[in-house]
C-alpha positions in Angstrom: -55.4 -19.2 -99.4 -52.4 -18.1 -101.5 -50.1 -20.0 -99.2 -52.3 -23.1 -99.5 -52.4 -22.7 -103.2 -48.6 -22.6 -103.3 -48.4 -25.8 -101.2 -50.8 -27.7 -103.5 -49.1 -26.5 -106.7 -45.7 -27.4 -105.3 -46.9 -30.9 -104.4 -48.6 -31.5 -107.7 -45.6 -30.2 -109.7 -43.0 -32.3 -107.9 -45.1 -35.4 -108.6 -45.2 -34.5 -112.2 -41.5 -33.8 -112.4 -40.8 -37.3 -111.2 -42.4 -38.7 -114.3 -39.8 -39.5 -117.0 -42.5 -39.2 -119.7 -43.3 -35.5 -119.2 -42.2 -33.3 -122.0 -39.3 -30.8 -121.6 -41.5 -27.8 -122.8 -44.1 -28.7 -120.2 -41.6 -29.0 -117.4 -40.2 -25.5 -118.4 -43.6 -24.0 -118.6 -44.6 -25.4 -115.2 -41.4 -24.2 -113.6 -42.0 -20.7 -115.0 -45.5 -20.7 -113.6 -44.2 -21.9 -110.3 -41.5 -19.2 -110.1 -44.1 -16.5 -110.9 -46.2 -17.7 -108.0 -43.1 -17.7 -105.7 -42.0 -14.2 -106.8 -44.5 -12.3 -104.7 -44.0 -14.7 -101.8 -40.2 -14.0 -101.9 -40.7 -10.3 -101.5 -43.2 -10.9 -98.7 -40.7 -13.1 -96.9 -38.0 -10.3 -97.0 -40.6 -7.8 -95.7 -41.6 -10.1 -92.9 -38.0 -10.8 -92.0 -37.0 -7.2 -91.6 -40.1 -6.4 -89.5 -39.4 -9.3 -87.2 -35.8 -8.3 -86.7 -36.7 -4.8 -85.6 -34.5 -1.7 -86.0 -32.3 -0.9 -87.9 -33.6 -3.6 -90.3 -37.2 -2.4 -90.2 -36.2 1.2 -90.9 -37.6 2.3 -94.3 -34.2 3.3 -95.7 -32.3 0.2 -94.4 -30.1 -1.5 -96.9 -26.8 -3.3 -97.1 -25.6 -2.6 -100.7 -22.6 -4.7 -101.6 -22.7 -6.9 -98.5 -22.5 -10.5 -99.4 -22.0 -13.9 -97.7 -19.1 -16.1 -98.8 -20.5 -19.1 -100.7 -23.9 -17.6 -101.3 -24.6 -17.5 -105.1 -25.5 -14.1 -106.5 -28.3 -13.7 -109.1 -26.9 -10.5 -110.6 -25.1 -10.9 -113.9 -24.6 -8.4 -116.8 -27.4 -8.6 -119.3 -25.2 -9.7 -122.2 -23.6 -12.4 -120.1 -27.0 -13.6 -118.9 -28.4 -13.5 -122.4 -25.5 -15.5 -123.8 -25.8 -18.4 -121.3 -26.3 -21.8 -122.9 -29.4 -23.8 -121.9 -27.1 -26.2 -120.0 -25.4 -23.4 -118.1 -28.7 -21.7 -117.3 -30.2 -24.9 -115.8 -26.9 -25.7 -114.1 -26.8 -22.3 -112.4 -30.4 -22.8 -111.3 -29.6 -26.2 -109.8 -26.5 -25.0 -108.0 -28.1 -21.8 -106.7 -31.1 -23.6 -105.1 -29.0 -26.4 -103.8 -26.9 -23.8 -101.9 -29.9 -21.7 -100.8 -31.5 -24.8 -99.2 -28.4 -25.0 -97.0 -28.3 -21.3 -96.2 -32.0 -21.2 -95.4 -31.6 -24.0 -92.9 -28.8 -21.9 -91.3 -31.2 -19.0 -91.1 -33.8 -21.2 -89.5 -31.2 -22.2 -86.9 -30.3 -18.5 -86.4 -34.0 -17.6 -85.9 -34.3 -20.3 -83.3 -31.1 -19.1 -81.6 -32.5 -15.6 -81.5 -35.6 -16.9 -79.7 -37.8 -15.8 -82.6 -39.1 -19.1 -83.8 -42.4 -18.6 -82.1 -42.6 -14.9 -82.6 -45.4 -12.9 -84.3 -45.8 -12.9 -88.0 -45.1 -16.6 -88.4 -41.6 -15.9 -89.8 -40.5 -19.5 -88.9 -43.4 -20.9 -91.0 -42.5 -18.6 -93.9 -38.8 -19.7 -93.8 -39.7 -23.3 -93.5 -42.1 -23.1 -96.4 -39.5 -21.2 -98.4 -37.0 -24.0 -97.9 -39.5 -26.5 -99.2 -40.0 -24.2 -102.3 -36.2 -24.0 -102.8 -35.9 -27.7 -102.7 -38.7 -28.1 -105.2 -37.0 -25.7 -107.6 -33.8 -27.6 -107.2 -35.7 -30.8 -108.0 -37.3 -29.2 -111.1 -33.9 -28.1 -112.4 -32.4 -31.5 -111.9 -35.3 -33.1 -113.8 -34.7 -30.8 -116.7 -31.0 -31.5 -116.7 -31.7 -35.2 -116.7 -34.3 -34.9 -119.4 -32.0 -32.9 -121.7 -29.1 -35.3 -120.8 -26.9 -32.6 -119.4 -24.5 -33.6 -116.6 -25.4 -32.8 -113.1 -23.2 -29.9 -111.8 -21.1 -30.4 -108.7 -22.3 -28.4 -105.7 -19.7 -27.5 -103.1 -20.3 -27.3 -99.4 -20.1 -23.6 -98.4 -21.0 -24.0 -94.7 -18.7 -25.1 -91.9 -20.7 -26.0 -88.8 -17.8 -25.0 -86.6 -17.9 -21.5 -88.0 -21.7 -20.9 -87.9 -21.8 -19.2 -84.5 -22.0 -15.4 -84.5 -23.4 -12.5 -82.5 -27.1 -11.9 -82.6 -26.7 -8.9 -84.9 -24.5 -10.9 -87.3 -27.2 -13.6 -87.4 -29.8 -11.0 -88.3 -27.6 -9.6 -91.0 -27.0 -13.1 -92.4 -30.7 -13.9 -92.6 -31.4 -10.6 -94.3 -28.8 -11.3 -97.0 -30.1 -14.8 -97.6 -33.7 -13.6 -97.9 -32.7 -10.8 -100.2 -30.6 -13.1 -102.3 -33.5 -15.6 -102.5 -35.8 -12.9 -103.8 -33.3 -11.9 -106.4 -32.8 -15.5 -107.6 -36.6 -16.0 -107.9 -36.7 -12.9 -110.1 -33.9 -14.3 -112.2 -35.6 -17.7 -112.4 -38.7 -16.0 -113.8 -36.6 -14.4 -116.5 -34.6 -17.6 -117.1 -37.6 -19.8 -117.7 -39.4 -17.2 -119.7 -36.5 -17.3 -122.1 -36.3 -21.1 -122.0 -40.0 -21.2 -122.9 -39.2 -19.3 -126.1 -36.6 -21.9 -127.1 -38.8 -24.9 -126.0 -42.3 -23.9 -127.0 -45.1 -26.2 -125.7 
């Protein structure tokens, strides 16, 4: 039911975002509401991923602190730096992050298929596919706000080289873990970002 509710909310919200007449405060409030809905789903996705990958990923104390992927945007930023971001930079960061995560999530989907886990238990494939739709929706929301506030659309680079995407099975699993973990962290940041934007653009 929660999954269906997310689908319906996402569809309704994207239709609203395409309307040029919708007020900026309303767009911000709706994006905040959407990110709150996706917050618990992002944590659930990471849990589902590590269980599907098996050991050592499913071990209770498993973690890869400090391990990152080149080109994958990081949500972590010192508080004072985060608090001092302009509205334009905050929205630009959101747009760039979810533009890149859409690409990385497609790579994870390809990896899961290469690992022979696309039809495995737990419906990980469905979760990842739905997450990619969510990410594309958040990117669309950020773009709508940038357009509405007449901010320039930031340039997004291409971090993925198809010729270099092949790795061992373990490296594929690690890559998916880092992407799912990073997505969870960005959703958490998006909740905070749009909570702050709601203060400056009250409905």
